[in-house]
C-alpha positions, 0 to 999 in steps of 0.5 A: 637568599636570592629568592627572598631579596627578589620578593622584598624588591617586588614587595617594595615595588608594589608598595611604591605603585600603591602609594603613587596610585593613592596620591594620584587618586587623592590629587584627583579628588582634591582637584574635583572638589576645588573645581566645583562651582560656587553655590549660586543659590547661596550667592543669590541669597546673600545678595538678597540679604544685603539688599534687604538690609539696605532697604530697611536702612532706607526705610528707617531713615525715612521714618525718622525724617517723617517723625521730625516733620510730624507726619502721621501718628503711627511713625513710632510703630513703623519704626519699631517694626522696621527695627525688628526686621532690620535686626533679624536681617542683620542676624541672618547676614551674620549667622544664617544659612546665607551668612557672610561671616567667615568667608574671607578676612576682608569680608569679616572686617567690612562686616564688623565695621558695618555692624559697629556703625549700625549699632551706633545708629540704633543708639543715636536713634534711641537718643533721638527719639528720647530727645524728640519727645521733649523738644517737640512738646516744647516746640508745640508749646511755643507755637501755641504761645505764638498767637497770644504774643502777636496779639500782645504786640498788636495791642501795643501798636498804635491804631493807625499802624495796626493794619500794616503790623498785623500783615507783617506779624501774620507773615512771621507766624506763617514763617515760624510755623513753616520752620517748625513743620519742615524737616530742615531749617532752611528758612531760619534766616527768612524768619529772622529777616521778618523779625528784624523788619518788624523791629526796625519799624517799631523803634519809636512805638513806645516801651510797651511795644518794645517789651511785647516785641522783645517777648515775641522775639525770644519766643521765635528764637526759642522755636528756632533753637529747638528746631536747630537742635532737632535737625542737628540730631537727625543729621547725626543719625542720617549722616552715619555711613551705613549705606556706603559701608553696606555698599563696601560690604557688598563690593568686598563680597562680590570681590571674594565671589569673583576670586572664587569663580576665577580660582574654580576656573583655574582648578578646572583647567588644572583638572582637565590637564591632570585628567589628560595626563592620567589618561595618557598614563593609563594608555601607557600602562594599558600598552605595557600591560598588553605587551606583558600579556603578549609575553605571558601568552608566548611564555605560556605557549612555551610552558605548554609545549614543555609540559607536554614533553616534560610530563612523560619525563616526570612520570618516568623520573617519578617511577625511578624515584619510587623504585629508589625510595623502595630500595632505600627503605628495603636497604634501611630495613636490611641494615636494621635487621643486620644490626639486630642479627649482629647484636644477637650474634654477640649474645649467642654464648650468653643466650646459650648459657641462659638456656643450658642452665634451666635445661640442665636442672630440668634434665637432671630432675627428669632422670631422677623421676625416671629412676624413681619410676622404676622402683614404683613400677616394681612396687606396683608389680608386687602389689598386683601379684599379691592381689592376683594370688588373693583372687586365685582359687589354688593359691595357698595362704603361705604364698598369699601371706609371703606376697603381701609381706614382700609388697608391704616391705617394699612400700615401706622402703619407698615411703610413698608420701615423701616420695610423692612430695619429692616428685612434685618438687622435681616436676615443678622445678623442671616446669620452671626451667622450661618456662624460662627457656620458653620466655627467652625463646619468645623474647628472641623471636620477638626481637628477631622478627621483621616488622614493616608496620608501626601500628601494632599496640605494644606494652613498653614495660613488657618490651623492656623486660624482654630486652633484659632477659636477652642481655641478662647474661651480660648484666647479672652478678655485677650490675643491679637492675632497678625497675621503676615502671609506671602505668603506661598505655599501650602505644602504636609502634613497631614492637621489634624495632623498639625491642632493638632500641631497648636492647642496644641502650641496655647493652651499651649501658652494661658495656659502659660500666666497668665492674659492678654498677647499677642501671636505673630504668624508669617509665612514665606516661606524659601528655600524648605519649610516654617517657623512658629513662635509662640511666647507668653508673658508667664512665659517662662521656665528654661533650665532643663524644656526646655531640657525635654518638648518633652519627653512623659508624662512630664508635669509641670501642676498639676495632672489631668490638663495635660497628658504630651503627647501634645508636645511629639506628636507635636514633632513626627508629625513634625519629621514624616513630615520631619521637625524640631522644635526649642524652644527659652525660658527664665524664665520670658521672654516668649517662642517661638516655631519655626517650619520648614516644607518641601514643599514636603514629601519624597516618601517611597519605597519598603516594607515600602511603601507597609506597609504604603499603607496597613495601 
């Protein structure tokens, strides 16, 4: 019990050590992963992507500004190419290998705001392009109509004032054209100031001039209004905060990056401290291990010394134990033999009776045959005398006739045919009696011999018959023997020991039956063995008695009637043969002994085999 508790405690200690080791390794792996530096290549890729988006946004703004100024006719193609590049750059920024999406909530929020603004910018750009086409066409038409309208004003101007008016109108035309082509409408007030001066100088020039100048003013105001609308749309497009938001996005990313760098540095410091602690722990364990090895070396040295002195003691003790084992086995064998002889001693009277009965009628038949042989000898002598007279030359016929007549009379008196039949019957009976005696003597011989080997092949059915012959005198005339023998293979065993088992069980069965009864013997083969059932119709036994029947010296017989060793020896013999014995009994209902015996005996090995061979 104490050993089991020590093992459980040691197992629990090793479990704790293993758990601590796993946790320490897991923490080391975690700190190592967390102390890895941020991927610089990806960091530079992200910064490059941000700059690429910023450059494309600036290029898009310039393209729209040039479109408003009317510079070049390839602006539409440039804007389409820039839009495509910007869309690809935005996709890369959100979903590509260097994407910013998912690295932190702050970066995700800033990225979402920037993408929403870019989407609004794309929509305003589309609306600006759609409106620019109409307004530019109308502005162009108004500019084309500007010279005819100034010519109309000159025609309505008096001749003497045309030179000064023409100079003012040219300045007005130049100012309006300049207003139309510049990206902004900063000279709108200058155009209106020129219109106002021309209007003030022509108040008294008649209704024709007033009408022409009013039409010119309306045309110029239309140009100013179209230009103001284009500038307003462009300002709405250009004023979207894509640049500041992109800068905020880069700032948020840089903040995340710096936080990652700081966290990595912190984990590196923690990793260095943790590694130092692990090294100290390993050094401590190494020191303890060295001390343990030193203790083990000292213990081993002591054990070696003890072994050198103990080996001779063990050899001497082993020799003594082998001798004691041999003596014990010899004592057991002698005990079994003594019990066997005691059983035979109890049956001597019955065995003598079993021998005397066939011996008596064999001797009687022999005397009868001997007396009959005297008469036959006389007949043979008389017949020989008659035959000698027949061959004698001096014998008379009367002598020959008298000799033949006397021999014939004696032959008829003997009746040879009937006499020979009687002699045959007498000799057969005598031979039967002698065979019975021989079988009984053979059974006694098999029962009384001492077997040291358990490897002889033996027929259990024949062994049971031998035991029945020996105890027949105790059982006959009052107990019916019912044999139900199955076909059994021969088994390896000690035949004399099993004969003793059967004799003890049959004798006990007969003694358990008061008066008349029956003993049922059944044998049958079973898997890897045989089974023998011996059932009597005796008085049975109680549970208390049944629990103790195999104990040495336990008996229910009166003092002097039993040794109490019979069933104990039966149990030991069956157990030594690798079998088992079972008992079924109820008080007043008889008893059944069930024997299970194996087909082959286990082969002993090593020192035990040598001891058995020596015994």
